[in-house]
N, C-alpha and C positions, 0 to 999 in steps of 0.2 A: 606671181609672186603670191605663194600660199603661206600667210602668216595668220596665226594663231594670238589674238588680243586676247588680254586677261586683265580684268577691273575686281578690284576689291568688292568684298560683298557688303561693304559699309557704305559704296558708291548710292545706294537705293535713296540714303539720307541726303544729298546733294541737291542744290537748287536744280530743278528740271532734269534731273537724273544725269546730269551733264558729269563726266569723270575722268581721271587720268585712268590711262591704259598702257600696259605694257606687254611687249614679246621679246622673244627669242629670234634672229635671223641671221644666217649667217656669221655665227659666232659672237654678233654685238646683241648688247638690249637697244631695244626700240622703244620711247617712247612718247604718247600722242593724246590730245584733248577728245573726247568722244565725239565733242561740238564741232571740231576744227581735224576730221581726222585726215587732210590733206598735209598737214605741217607734223613732222614726224623729227624726233632728235635721237641721232644715234651715240649710244655709247659703250661703254665696256663694262665687265661686270665687277670689276675693282673698282670703278668709281662709283658705279651703283650701290657697293657693299660699304663703300665709305661715308656715303650720303644715308645709306640706310640705318648705318650705325648710328650716324650723329641724330637722326630721327628719332630711333628708339631712346637717345639719351636726353631728347628734349632739348636740342639745339634750336629748333625752328619752333616753338609752342607759342613764340609771341606772334608768329606770322598766321596763324590760324584763328 
């Protein structure tokens, strides 16, 4: 499976350079942690769009 994983340029600031990575494969959005790449979450573009919209509006700021 040829998957191109992407991560934020801000990931270099994370502890130990561990980060979240995203990819598109077979019409799905894939999400994994770089330090545990065998665990992959599959979701849809619409679900990711809704989540990112909430994140941009600060809905999860209390978690960071």
